[in-house]
DSSP file (Angstrom, degrees, kcal/mol; ACC not computed):
  #  RESIDUE AA STRUCTURE BP1 BP2  ACC     N-H-->O    O-->H-N    N-H-->O    O-->H-N    TCO  KAPPA ALPHA  PHI   PSI    X-CA   Y-CA   Z-CA
    1    1 A M              0   0    0      0, 0.0     2,-0.5     0, 0.0     0, 0.0   0.000 360.0 360.0 360.0  67.5   25.5   11.1    5.9
    2    2 A E        -     0   0    0      0, 0.0     2,-0.3     0, 0.0     0, 0.0  -0.815 360.0-149.2 -95.3 131.1   25.5    8.1    3.8
    3    3 A S        -     0   0    0     -2,-0.5    45,-0.0     3,-0.0     3,-0.0  -0.718   2.6-145.6 -97.5 143.2   23.2    5.2    4.9
    4    4 A K        -     0   0    0     -2,-0.3    43,-0.1    44,-0.0     0, 0.0  -0.874  32.9 -98.8-100.4 139.2   24.0    1.5    4.3
    5    5 A P        -     0   0    0      0, 0.0     2,-0.2     0, 0.0    43,-0.1  -0.347  42.6-163.2 -48.2 133.0   21.0   -0.9    3.6
    6    6 A Q    >>  -     0   0    0     41,-0.2     4,-2.1    66,-0.1     3,-1.1  -0.660  40.9 -85.8-110.7 173.3   20.1   -2.8    6.7
    7    7 A K  H 3> S+     0   0    0      1,-0.3     4,-1.7    -2,-0.2     5,-0.2   0.852 128.2  57.3 -48.4 -37.3   18.0   -6.0    7.0
    8    8 A E  H 3> S+     0   0    0      1,-0.2     4,-1.1     2,-0.2    -1,-0.3   0.867 108.0  47.4 -65.8 -33.3   14.7   -3.9    7.0
    9    9 A H  H <> S+     0   0    0     -3,-1.1     4,-0.6     1,-0.2    -1,-0.2   0.896 107.5  55.0 -73.2 -35.2   15.7   -2.4    3.7
   10   10 A Q  H >< S+     0   0    0     -4,-2.1     3,-0.7     1,-0.3     4,-0.4   0.806 100.1  62.2 -68.2 -27.1   16.5   -5.9    2.3
   11   11 A W  H >< S+     0   0    0     -4,-1.7     3,-1.9    -5,-0.3     4,-0.3   0.953  97.7  57.4 -64.6 -41.4   13.0   -7.0    3.2
   12   12 A L  H >< S+     0   0    0     -4,-1.1     3,-2.5     1,-0.3    -1,-0.3   0.810  89.7  75.0 -56.4 -26.3   11.7   -4.4    0.8
   13   13 A D  G X< S+     0   0    0     -3,-0.7     3,-1.4    -4,-0.6    -1,-0.3   0.716  79.1  72.3 -69.8 -17.6   13.7   -6.0   -2.1
   14   14 A Q  G <  S+     0   0    0     -3,-1.9    -1,-0.3    -4,-0.4    -2,-0.2   0.651  90.4  60.1 -71.0 -10.1   11.2   -8.8   -2.3
   15   15 A L  G <  S+     0   0    0     -3,-2.5    -1,-0.3    -4,-0.3    -2,-0.2   0.497  81.5 114.7 -89.4   0.7    8.8   -6.3   -3.8
   16   16 A L    <   +     0   0    0     -3,-1.4     2,-0.3    -4,-0.2    27,-0.2  -0.352  54.1  42.2 -61.8 142.8   11.1   -5.6   -6.8
   17   17 A G  E    S-A   42   0A   0     25,-2.3    25,-3.4   141,-0.1     2,-0.4  -0.751  92.5 -43.0 129.2-163.2   10.0   -6.6  -10.2
   18   18 A E  E     +A   41   0A   0     -2,-0.3   141,-3.1    23,-0.2   142,-1.0  -0.880  56.3 177.6-107.4 135.2    7.0   -6.6  -12.5
   19   19 A W  E     -AB  40 158A   0     21,-1.8    21,-1.8    -2,-0.4     2,-0.3  -0.938  24.6-142.1-136.2 156.8    3.5   -7.6  -11.1
   20   20 A T  E     -AB  39 157A   0    137,-2.3   137,-2.1    -2,-0.3     2,-0.4  -0.871  23.1-149.9-112.4 159.1    0.0   -7.8  -12.2
   21   21 A M  E     -AB  38 156A   0     17,-2.3    17,-1.8    -2,-0.3     2,-0.4  -0.990  17.0-176.0-134.3 133.5   -2.8   -6.8   -9.8
   22   22 A E  E     +AB  37 155A   0    133,-2.1   133,-3.1    -2,-0.4     2,-0.3  -0.999  24.8 174.3-124.8 128.3   -6.4   -8.0   -9.3
   23   23 A G  E     -AB  36 154A   0     13,-2.8    13,-2.8    -2,-0.4     2,-0.4  -0.934  25.1-154.9-140.4 160.1   -8.4   -6.1   -6.7
   24   24 A E  E     -AB  35 153A   0    129,-2.2   129,-2.5    -2,-0.3     2,-0.4  -0.985   8.1-162.1-129.6 136.7  -11.9   -5.6   -5.1
   25   25 A C  E     -AB  34 152A   0      9,-3.0     9,-2.9    -2,-0.4     2,-0.6  -0.989   2.3-169.4-127.9 128.4  -13.2   -2.6   -3.4
   26   26 A D        +     0   0    0    125,-3.3     7,-0.1    -2,-0.4     6,-0.1  -0.944   5.5 179.4-111.6 103.9  -16.2   -2.6   -0.9
   27   27 A M        -     0   0    0     -2,-0.6     3,-0.1     1,-0.3    -1,-0.1   0.311  58.1 -59.2 -90.8   6.6  -17.4    0.7   -0.1
   28   28 A G    >   -     0   0    0      3,-0.2     3,-1.9     1,-0.1    -1,-0.3  -0.641  62.8 -64.3 132.9 169.8  -20.3   -0.3    2.1
   29   29 A P  T 3  S+     0   0    0      0, 0.0    -1,-0.1     0, 0.0    -2,-0.0   0.699 127.7  49.3 -70.2 -18.8  -23.6   -2.3    2.4
   30   30 A D  T 3  S+     0   0    0     -3,-0.1     2,-0.4     2,-0.1    -2,-0.0   0.392 101.4  78.0 -95.2   4.0  -25.3    0.0   -0.2
   31   31 A A  S <  S-     0   0    0     -3,-1.9     2,-0.3     3,-0.0    -3,-0.2  -0.848  81.0-118.1-114.5 148.3  -22.6   -0.1   -2.7
   32   32 A Q        -     0   0    0     -2,-0.4    -5,-0.2     1,-0.1     2,-0.1  -0.699  38.7-103.7 -80.0 131.7  -21.7   -2.9   -5.3
   33   33 A V        -     0   0    0     -2,-0.3     2,-0.4    -7,-0.1    -7,-0.2  -0.355  41.0-149.9 -53.4 126.6  -18.3   -4.5   -4.9
   34   34 A M  E     -A   25   0A   0     -9,-2.9    -9,-3.0    -2,-0.1     2,-0.3  -0.869   3.7-147.2-110.8 144.2  -16.1   -3.1   -7.6
   35   35 A K  E     -A   24   0A   0     -2,-0.4    25,-0.5   -11,-0.2     2,-0.3  -0.722  15.6-178.2-112.9 154.7  -13.3   -4.9   -9.3
   36   36 A S  E     -A   23   0A   0    -13,-2.8   -13,-2.8    -2,-0.3     2,-0.3  -0.976   5.3-168.9-146.1 155.0  -10.0   -3.4  -10.7
   37   37 A S  E     +A   22   0A   0     -2,-0.3    20,-3.0   -15,-0.2     2,-0.3  -0.943  19.5 131.4-142.0 164.4   -6.9   -4.7  -12.4
   38   38 A G  E     -AC  21  56A   0    -17,-1.8   -17,-2.3    -2,-0.3     2,-0.3  -0.993  40.8 -95.7 174.6-171.5   -3.5   -3.4  -13.3
   39   39 A T  E     -AC  20  55A   0     16,-2.5    16,-2.0    -2,-0.3     2,-0.3  -0.899  23.1-160.0-133.0 165.1    0.2   -3.7  -13.4
   40   40 A E  E     -AC  19  54A   0    -21,-1.8   -21,-1.8    -2,-0.3     2,-0.6  -0.959   7.0-160.7-148.1 121.7    3.0   -2.5  -11.2
   41   41 A H  E     -AC  18  53A   0     12,-2.9    12,-2.4    -2,-0.3     2,-0.5  -0.922  15.1-169.1-105.8 121.1    6.8   -1.9  -11.7
   42   42 A V  E     +AC  17  52A   0    -25,-3.4   -25,-2.3    -2,-0.6     2,-0.3  -0.915   9.4 175.4-112.4 132.9    8.8   -1.8   -8.5
   43   43 A R  E     - C   0  51A   0      8,-1.9     8,-3.3    -2,-0.5     2,-0.2  -0.905  28.7-109.5-133.1 161.7   12.4   -0.6   -8.5
   44   44 A S  E     - C   0  50A   0     -2,-0.3     2,-0.6     6,-0.2     6,-0.2  -0.594  14.6-154.5 -90.4 144.8   15.1    0.0   -6.0
   45   45 A L  E >> S- C   0  49A   0      4,-2.7     4,-1.1    -2,-0.2     3,-1.0  -0.804  80.1 -40.6-122.3  89.8   16.4    3.5   -5.1
   46   46 A G  T 34 S-     0   0    0     -2,-0.6     4,-0.1     1,-0.2    -1,-0.0   0.607 101.1 -74.4  72.2  16.9   20.0    3.1   -3.8
   47   47 A G  T 34 S+     0   0    0      2,-0.4    -1,-0.2     1,-0.1   -41,-0.2   0.451 128.9  81.7  79.8  -7.3   19.0   -0.2   -1.8
   48   48 A L  T <4 S+     0   0    0     -3,-1.0    24,-0.7     1,-0.1     2,-0.3   0.743  92.6  29.0 -99.5 -29.7   17.3    2.1    0.7
   49   49 A W  E  <  -CD  45  71A   0     -4,-1.1    -4,-2.7    22,-0.2     2,-0.4  -0.868  61.5-144.3-128.3 156.5   13.9    2.7   -0.9
   50   50 A V  E     -CD  44  70A   0     20,-3.0    20,-2.1    -2,-0.3     2,-0.6  -0.982   9.8-155.2-118.3 145.0   11.5    1.1   -3.2
   51   51 A V  E     -CD  43  69A   0     -8,-3.3    -8,-1.9    -2,-0.4     2,-0.6  -0.950   7.6-163.0-114.0 112.6    9.5    3.0   -5.8
   52   52 A C  E     -CD  42  68A   0     16,-3.5    16,-2.4    -2,-0.6     2,-0.6  -0.856   4.7-170.7-101.4 116.5    6.3    1.2   -6.8
   53   53 A E  E     +CD  41  67A   0    -12,-2.4   -12,-2.9    -2,-0.6     2,-0.3  -0.910  13.0 178.6-110.7 109.0    4.7    2.6  -10.1
   54   54 A G  E     -CD  40  66A   0     12,-2.9    12,-2.6    -2,-0.6     2,-0.3  -0.789  16.5-177.3-114.5 159.9    1.3    1.3  -10.9
   55   55 A T  E     +CD  39  65A   0    -16,-2.0   -16,-2.5    -2,-0.3     2,-0.3  -0.959  26.9 119.4-142.5 150.8   -1.3    1.7  -13.6
   56   56 A G  E     -CD  38  64A   0      8,-1.6     8,-2.8    -2,-0.3     2,-0.3  -0.997  54.8 -53.4 176.1-174.8   -4.7    0.2  -13.8
   57   57 A T  E     - D   0  63A   0    -20,-3.0     6,-0.2    -2,-0.3   -20,-0.2  -0.667  46.1-126.8 -90.0 145.1   -8.4    0.3  -13.9
   58   58 A M    >   -     0   0    0      4,-2.7     3,-3.0    -2,-0.3     2,-0.2  -0.565  37.2 -95.4 -81.9 147.0  -10.5    2.3  -11.4
   59   59 A P  T 3  S+     0   0    0      0, 0.0   -23,-0.1     0, 0.0    -1,-0.1  -0.492 119.6  18.4 -56.0 128.9  -13.3    0.4   -9.6
   60   60 A G  T 3  S-     0   0    0    -25,-0.5     2,-0.1    -2,-0.2   -24,-0.1   0.386 134.3 -61.2  85.2  -1.4  -16.3    1.4  -11.7
   61   61 A G  S <  S+     0   0    0     -3,-3.0     2,-0.1     1,-0.2   -25,-0.0  -0.324  84.6  88.0 117.3 159.5  -14.1    2.4  -14.6
   62   62 A G        -     0   0    0     -2,-0.1    -4,-2.7    -5,-0.1     2,-0.3  -0.203  68.6 -85.8  96.8 164.6  -11.4    4.8  -15.8
   63   63 A T  E     -D   57   0A   0     -6,-0.2     2,-0.3    -2,-0.1    -6,-0.2  -0.891  39.1-165.6-115.9 147.5   -7.6    4.5  -15.6
   64   64 A A  E     -D   56   0A   0     -8,-2.8    -8,-1.6    -2,-0.3     2,-0.4  -0.874  12.1-151.4-127.5 151.5   -5.5    5.4  -12.6
   65   65 A E  E     -D   55   0A   0     -2,-0.3    21,-2.7   -10,-0.2     2,-0.4  -0.997  19.2-172.2-124.4 134.1   -1.7    6.0  -12.0
   66   66 A M  E     -DE  54  85A   0    -12,-2.6   -12,-2.9    -2,-0.4     2,-0.4  -0.971  10.9-167.5-129.3 145.1   -0.4    5.3   -8.6
   67   67 A L  E     +DE  53  84A   0     17,-3.0    17,-2.3    -2,-0.4     2,-0.4  -0.977   9.1 177.5-132.3 120.3    3.1    5.9   -7.0
   68   68 A M  E     -DE  52  83A   0    -16,-2.4   -16,-3.5    -2,-0.4     2,-0.4  -0.971   7.4-168.3-120.0 136.0    4.2    4.4   -3.7
   69   69 A T  E     -DE  51  82A   0     13,-2.7    13,-1.7    -2,-0.4     2,-0.3  -0.955   7.3-179.5-119.4 144.7    7.6    4.8   -2.0
   70   70 A L  E     +DE  50  81A   0    -20,-2.1   -20,-3.0    -2,-0.4     2,-0.3  -0.993  12.4 145.9-141.1 147.5    8.7    2.7    0.9
   71   71 A G  E     -DE  49  80A   0      9,-2.3     9,-2.0    -2,-0.3     2,-0.4  -0.924  40.5-110.3-161.6-177.3   12.0    2.8    2.9
   72   72 A Y  E     - E   0  79A   0    -24,-0.7     2,-0.8    -2,-0.3     7,-0.3  -0.997  16.6-140.9-131.7 134.2   13.1    2.3    6.5
   73   73 A D  E  >> - E   0  78A   0      5,-3.2     4,-1.8    -2,-0.4     5,-1.1  -0.819  11.4-166.4 -91.2 101.3   14.4    5.0    8.8
   74   74 A V  T  45S+     0   0    0     -2,-0.8    -1,-0.2     1,-0.2     5,-0.0   0.888  86.9  49.0 -57.9 -41.4   17.2    3.6   10.8
   75   75 A E  T  45S+     0   0    0      1,-0.2    -1,-0.2     2,-0.1    -2,-0.0   0.929 120.4  35.8 -63.8 -52.7   17.3    6.4   13.3
   76   76 A K  T  45S-     0   0    0      2,-0.2    -1,-0.2     1,-0.0    -2,-0.2   0.581 101.6-135.0 -77.8 -14.0   13.5    6.2   14.0
   77   77 A K  T  <5 +     0   0    0     -4,-1.8     2,-0.3     1,-0.2    -3,-0.2   0.953  65.6 110.4  52.7  56.1   13.4    2.4   13.6
   78   78 A T  E   <S-E   73   0A   0     -5,-1.1    -5,-3.2    19,-0.1     2,-0.4  -0.987  72.7-109.8-153.5 153.6   10.3    2.6   11.5
   79   79 A Y  E     -EF  72  96A   0     17,-1.4    17,-3.0    -2,-0.3     2,-0.3  -0.665  38.3-169.0 -82.5 138.9    9.2    2.0    7.9
   80   80 A L  E     +EF  71  95A   0     -9,-2.0    -9,-2.3    -2,-0.4     2,-0.3  -0.886  17.5 131.8-122.9 151.2    8.3    5.3    6.1
   81   81 A G  E     -EF  70  94A   0     13,-1.1    13,-3.4    -2,-0.3     2,-0.3  -0.987  33.7-126.2-176.1-172.5    6.6    6.0    2.8
   82   82 A S  E     -EF  69  93A   0    -13,-1.7   -13,-2.7    -2,-0.3     2,-0.3  -0.977   6.9-154.2-153.9 160.3    4.0    7.7    0.7
   83   83 A W  E     +EF  68  92A   0      9,-2.2     9,-2.7    -2,-0.3     2,-0.3  -0.980  15.7 172.7-143.1 122.0    1.2    7.0   -1.7
   84   84 A T  E     -E   67   0A   0    -17,-2.3   -17,-3.0    -2,-0.3     2,-0.3  -0.948   6.7-171.4-130.8 150.3   -0.1    9.2   -4.4
   85   85 A G  E >   -E   66   0A   0      3,-0.5     3,-1.3     5,-0.4   -19,-0.2  -0.983  34.0-123.1-141.8 154.9   -2.7    8.5   -7.1
   86   86 A S  T 3  S+     0   0    0    -21,-2.7   -20,-0.1    -2,-0.3    -1,-0.1   0.675 105.8  65.2 -72.1 -14.3   -4.0   10.3  -10.2
   87   87 A M  T 3  S+     0   0    0    -22,-0.3     2,-0.3     1,-0.1    -1,-0.3   0.468 106.5  26.7 -89.2  -1.2   -7.5   10.1   -8.8
   88   88 A M    <   -     0   0    0     -3,-1.3    -3,-0.5     2,-0.1    -1,-0.1  -0.990  63.6-133.6-156.5 160.7   -7.2   12.3   -5.8
   89   89 A S  S    S+     0   0    0     -2,-0.3     2,-0.3    -5,-0.1    -3,-0.0   0.444  72.5 103.4 -97.9  -0.5   -5.1   15.3   -4.5
   90   90 A H        -     0   0    0     -5,-0.0     2,-0.5    22,-0.0    -5,-0.4  -0.678  61.7-145.0 -85.5 137.0   -4.3   13.9   -1.0
   91   91 A M        -     0   0    0     -2,-0.3     2,-0.4    -7,-0.1    -7,-0.2  -0.895  13.6-141.2 -99.4 127.2   -0.8   12.5   -0.4
   92   92 A W  E     -F   83   0A   0     -9,-2.7    -9,-2.2    -2,-0.5     2,-0.5  -0.791  12.1-158.4 -89.8 130.1   -0.8    9.6    2.0
   93   93 A I  E     -F   82   0A   0     -2,-0.4    17,-0.3    17,-0.4   -11,-0.3  -0.920  11.4-153.7-112.5 127.1    2.1    9.6    4.4
   94   94 A Y  E     +F   81   0A   0    -13,-3.4   -13,-1.1    -2,-0.5     2,-0.3  -0.625  21.8 178.7-103.7 158.1    3.0    6.2    5.9
   95   95 A R  E     +FG  80 108A   0     13,-1.0    13,-2.3    -2,-0.2   -15,-0.2  -0.869  32.0 176.0-152.6 115.8    4.7    5.2    9.2
   96   96 A G  E     -FG  79 107A   0    -17,-3.0   -17,-1.4    -2,-0.3     2,-0.3  -0.695  29.6-149.6-130.8 176.2    4.9    1.4    9.5
   97   97 A T  E     - G   0 106A   0      9,-1.9     9,-2.6    -2,-0.2     2,-0.3  -0.990  16.7-135.0-143.4 149.7    5.9   -1.8   11.3
   98   98 A L  E     - G   0 105A   0     -2,-0.3     7,-0.2     7,-0.2     2,-0.1  -0.790  30.3-117.3-105.9 149.0    6.7   -5.3   10.3
   99   99 A D    >   -     0   0    0      5,-1.7     3,-1.2    -2,-0.3    -1,-0.1  -0.325  30.1-101.3 -78.1 169.7    5.3   -8.2   12.2
  100  100 A A  T 3  S+     0   0    0      1,-0.3    -1,-0.1     2,-0.1    -2,-0.0   0.754 121.3  53.1 -61.6 -29.1    7.5  -10.7   14.1
  101  101 A A  T 3  S-     0   0    0      3,-0.1    -1,-0.3     1,-0.0    -3,-0.0   0.638 109.0-124.5 -84.0 -16.0    7.3  -13.4   11.4
  102  102 A G  S <  S+     0   0    0     -3,-1.2    -2,-0.1     2,-0.2     3,-0.1   0.798  84.8 100.3  75.2  28.5    8.4  -10.9    8.8
  103  103 A K        +     0   0    0      1,-0.2    26,-2.8    25,-0.1     2,-0.5   0.637  68.0  57.9-115.9 -20.7    5.5  -11.4    6.5
  104  104 A V  E     - H   0 128A   0     24,-0.2    -5,-1.7     2,-0.0     2,-0.7  -0.930  53.9-169.6-127.4 114.9    3.2   -8.4    7.2
  105  105 A L  E     -GH  98 127A   0     22,-2.7    22,-2.4    -2,-0.5     2,-0.6  -0.873  10.1-160.0 -99.2 118.4    4.0   -4.8    6.9
  106  106 A T  E     -GH  97 126A   0     -9,-2.6    -9,-1.9    -2,-0.7     2,-0.6  -0.853   2.3-165.0-101.9 123.4    1.4   -2.4    8.4
  107  107 A L  E     -GH  96 125A   0     18,-2.6    18,-2.4    -2,-0.6     2,-0.3  -0.924   7.1-156.0-114.4 116.8    1.5    1.1    7.2
  108  108 A D  E     +GH  95 124A   0    -13,-2.3   -13,-1.0    -2,-0.6     2,-0.3  -0.711  24.9 155.0 -91.0 142.0   -0.5    3.5    9.3
  109  109 A T  E     - H   0 123A   0     14,-2.0    14,-2.3    -2,-0.3     2,-0.3  -0.946  31.9-129.7-156.3 171.0   -1.7    6.8    7.7
  110  110 A E  E     + H   0 122A   0    -17,-0.3   -17,-0.4    -2,-0.3    12,-0.2  -0.996  32.7 144.0-135.4 148.4   -4.3    9.4    7.9
  111  111 A G  E     - H   0 121A   0     10,-2.4    10,-2.8    -2,-0.3     2,-0.1  -0.913  49.6 -47.1-161.1-175.6   -6.6   11.0    5.3
  112  112 A P  E     - H   0 120A   0      0, 0.0     8,-0.2     0, 0.0     2,-0.1  -0.401  62.3-106.2 -66.4 141.7   -9.9   12.4    4.3
  113  113 A S    >   -     0   0    0      6,-2.5     3,-1.5     1,-0.1     5,-0.3  -0.431  15.6-134.3 -66.4 136.9  -13.1   10.4    5.5
  114  114 A F  T 3  S+     0   0    0      1,-0.3    -1,-0.1    -2,-0.1   -87,-0.0   0.671 102.0  77.1 -68.3 -13.6  -14.8    8.6    2.7
  115  115 A A  T 3  S-     0   0    0      4,-0.1    -1,-0.3     1,-0.1    -2,-0.0   0.692  99.8-133.7 -60.5 -23.6  -18.0   10.1    4.3
  116  116 A G    <   +     0   0    0     -3,-1.5    -2,-0.1     3,-0.1    -1,-0.1   0.855  67.7 129.0  57.9  43.0  -17.1   13.3    2.7
  117  117 A D  S    S-     0   0    0      2,-0.1     3,-0.1    -4,-0.1    -3,-0.1   0.350  80.2-108.0-100.3   1.7  -17.8   15.1    5.9
  118  118 A G  S    S+     0   0    0      1,-0.3     2,-0.1    -5,-0.3     0, 0.0   0.440  76.8 130.5  87.0  -3.1  -14.5   17.0    6.0
  119  119 A K        -     0   0    0     -6,-0.0    -6,-2.5     1,-0.0     2,-0.4  -0.394  56.2-129.0 -89.1 157.1  -13.1   15.0    8.8
  120  120 A T  E     -H  112   0A   0     -8,-0.2     2,-0.3    -2,-0.1    -1,-0.0  -0.900  30.4-176.7-105.2 140.5   -9.7   13.2    8.9
  121  121 A V  E     -H  111   0A   0    -10,-2.8   -10,-2.4    -2,-0.4     2,-0.3  -0.903  27.9-103.4-130.5 162.5   -9.7    9.5    9.8
  122  122 A R  E     +H  110   0A   0     -2,-0.3    20,-2.1   -12,-0.2     2,-0.3  -0.661  39.1 176.9 -87.4 143.6   -7.0    6.8   10.4
  123  123 A Y  E     -HI 109 141A   0    -14,-2.3   -14,-2.0    -2,-0.3     2,-0.4  -0.885  14.4-151.9-130.1 157.8   -6.4    4.2    7.7
  124  124 A Q  E     -HI 108 140A   0     16,-2.1    16,-2.4    -2,-0.3     2,-0.5  -0.993   4.0-158.8-131.5 142.6   -3.9    1.3    7.3
  125  125 A D  E     -HI 107 139A   0    -18,-2.4   -18,-2.6    -2,-0.4     2,-0.5  -0.984  18.9-162.9-107.7 127.5   -2.4   -0.3    4.2
  126  126 A V  E     -HI 106 138A   0     12,-2.6    12,-2.0    -2,-0.5     2,-0.6  -0.944   8.3-160.3-131.8 119.8   -1.2   -3.7    4.9
  127  127 A I  E     -HI 105 137A   0    -22,-2.4   -22,-2.7    -2,-0.5     2,-0.5  -0.855  10.7-170.2 -97.6 117.4    1.2   -5.6    2.7
  128  128 A T  E     -HI 104 136A   0      8,-1.7     8,-2.5    -2,-0.6     2,-0.8  -0.933  15.7-142.7-113.0 121.5    1.2   -9.4    3.2
  129  129 A I  E     + I   0 135A   0    -26,-2.8     6,-0.2    -2,-0.5     3,-0.1  -0.782  23.3 171.6 -85.6 119.9    3.8  -11.6    1.6
  130  130 A K  E     -     0   0A   0      4,-1.6     2,-0.3    -2,-0.8     5,-0.2   0.820  64.8 -34.0 -88.9 -44.3    2.2  -14.8    0.6
  131  131 A S  E >  S- I   0 134A   0      3,-2.3     3,-1.4     1,-0.0    -1,-0.4  -0.932  76.5 -73.7-165.6 175.8    5.2  -16.3   -1.4
  132  132 A K  T 3  S+     0   0    0     -2,-0.3     3,-0.0     1,-0.3    -2,-0.0   0.823 133.1  33.5 -53.3 -31.0    8.0  -15.1   -3.6
  133  133 A N  T 3  S+     0   0    0      1,-0.1    25,-1.9    24,-0.1     2,-0.3   0.192 114.8  55.0-117.4  17.6    5.6  -14.5   -6.3
  134  134 A E  E <   +IJ 131 157A   0     -3,-1.4    -3,-2.3    23,-0.2    -4,-1.6  -0.969  49.6 162.3-151.6 133.2    2.4  -13.3   -4.6
  135  135 A R  E     -IJ 129 156A   0     21,-1.6    21,-3.3    -2,-0.3     2,-0.3  -0.944  21.7-143.6-140.2 165.1    1.6  -10.6   -2.1
  136  136 A T  E     -IJ 128 155A   0     -8,-2.5    -8,-1.7    -2,-0.3     2,-0.4  -0.857   5.6-163.8-120.9 159.3   -1.6   -8.9   -1.0
  137  137 A L  E     -IJ 127 154A   0     17,-2.1    17,-3.0    -2,-0.3     2,-0.4  -0.967  14.2-179.3-137.0 127.3   -2.3   -5.2   -0.1
  138  138 A H  E     -IJ 126 153A   0    -12,-2.0   -12,-2.6    -2,-0.4     2,-0.4  -0.991  14.5-149.6-129.7 147.6   -5.5   -4.4    1.8
  139  139 A S  E     +IJ 125 152A   0     13,-2.7    12,-2.3    -2,-0.4    13,-1.5  -0.864  20.2 170.5-113.1 146.6   -6.7   -1.2    2.9
  140  140 A Q  E     -IJ 124 150A   0    -16,-2.4   -16,-2.1    -2,-0.4     2,-0.4  -0.946  20.2-140.2-146.4 165.2   -8.9   -0.5    6.1
  141  141 A T  E     -IJ 123 149A   0      8,-2.0     8,-2.5    -2,-0.3     2,-0.3  -0.964  27.1-107.6-129.0 145.8  -10.2    2.2    8.1
  142  142 A L  E     - J   0 148A   0    -20,-2.1     6,-0.2    -2,-0.4   -20,-0.2  -0.578  33.8-145.8 -79.7 134.2  -10.6    2.6   11.9
  143  143 A Q    >   -     0   0    0      4,-3.9     3,-2.4    -2,-0.3    -1,-0.0  -0.520  27.4-105.6 -91.2 162.3  -14.2    2.4   13.1
  144  144 A P  T 3  S+     0   0    0      0, 0.0    -1,-0.1     0, 0.0    -2,-0.0   0.837 120.8  58.3 -53.0 -37.6  -15.7    4.4   16.1
  145  145 A D  T 3  S-     0   0    0      1,-0.1     3,-0.1     2,-0.1    -3,-0.0   0.467 121.6-106.3 -74.5  -2.3  -15.7    1.1   18.1
  146  146 A G  S <  S+     0   0    0     -3,-2.4     2,-0.1     1,-0.4    -1,-0.1   0.319  82.3 120.5  95.0 -11.4  -11.9    0.7   17.6
  147  147 A S        -     0   0    0     -5,-0.1    -4,-3.9     1,-0.0     2,-0.4  -0.416  62.3-119.6 -85.6 165.2  -12.1   -2.1   15.1
  148  148 A W  E     - J   0 142A   0     -6,-0.2     2,-0.5    -2,-0.1    -6,-0.2  -0.860  18.5-157.3-100.8 136.2  -10.7   -2.0   11.5
  149  149 A K  E     - J   0 141A   0     -8,-2.5    -8,-2.0    -2,-0.4     2,-0.3  -0.969  13.0-139.9-117.7 120.4  -13.0   -2.4    8.6
  150  150 A R  E     + J   0 140A   0     -2,-0.5   -10,-0.3   -10,-0.2     3,-0.1  -0.544  28.8 165.0 -74.8 134.4  -11.4   -3.6    5.4
  151  151 A F  E     +     0   0A   0    -12,-2.3  -125,-3.3     1,-0.3     2,-0.3   0.551  61.2  38.8-128.0 -16.4  -12.6   -2.0    2.2
  152  152 A M  E     +BJ  25 139A   0    -13,-1.5   -13,-2.7  -127,-0.2     2,-0.4  -0.990  53.7 180.0-138.6 132.0  -10.0   -2.9   -0.5
  153  153 A T  E     -BJ  24 138A   0   -129,-2.5  -129,-2.2    -2,-0.3     2,-0.4  -0.997   5.7-176.1-129.6 130.5   -8.0   -6.0   -1.2
  154  154 A A  E     -BJ  23 137A   0    -17,-3.0   -17,-2.1    -2,-0.4     2,-0.5  -0.986  12.9-153.3-127.7 141.2   -5.5   -6.4   -4.0
  155  155 A T  E     -BJ  22 136A   0   -133,-3.1  -133,-2.1    -2,-0.4     2,-0.4  -0.959  12.3-162.4-113.0 120.6   -3.6   -9.6   -5.1
  156  156 A Y  E     -BJ  21 135A   0    -21,-3.3   -21,-1.6    -2,-0.5     2,-0.4  -0.870   5.1-169.9-103.0 133.0   -0.3   -8.9   -6.8
  157  157 A R  E     -BJ  20 134A   0   -137,-2.1  -137,-2.3    -2,-0.4   -23,-0.2  -0.994  26.1-113.6-126.9 128.9    1.4  -11.8   -8.8
  158  158 A R  E     -B   19   0A   0    -25,-1.9  -139,-0.3    -2,-0.4   -25,-0.1  -0.361  26.2-179.5 -67.2 138.5    4.9  -11.6  -10.2
  159  159 A V              0   0    0   -141,-3.1  -140,-0.2    -2,-0.1    -1,-0.2   0.782 360.0 360.0 -99.9 -50.0    5.4  -11.5  -13.8
  160  160 A K              0   0    0   -142,-1.0  -141,-0.1   -27,-0.0    -2,-0.1   0.253 360.0 360.0-152.5 360.0    9.2  -11.3  -13.7
C-alpha cells in the first residue's frame, strides 16, 4: 500500500524550511492583546506529510513547543493533520480543504471551550499563503450565531 505524492501533497511542500513567527492573541473584550514570537522548522515525511516543529514565547510569557503534522488522504480526498503543544493536553485533529485559488487551507477541528465550561466547540486553523516567503495562520472559533470569531493570528516569514 505505497502512496505516491499527488498535487495536494506538493502544495504542502511550500511550507518546508525555516521560519520565524510573530503572533497576536485576542481572548476577548476584557483581555489585553498578547504578543508572541518564535521559530518553526518544517520538514517532509516521505513527500506525503509535513512535520512542523515550533518553539516560541507564550502570549503573556513562558516558552512553548508545538508540533503540527499535515498530509492529504487520497482516498478520502481531504487534508488531514494534528496539532499538539506543550501548554495543553488536548490533541487537535484536523480535517481540511484548500480553496479554489490554492492559497488558503482551512483546517476544521474540535476542542475544549475557552470558557472553561467543559463543553467541546468547533475551531478552524487557517493557513494562507501570502508569497513564497510569507504565510499566515489564524485561529477562529464558531460562535452561537454561526459566525467565526478570530482570536489568534501569526505571520511566518521564511529564513531559509
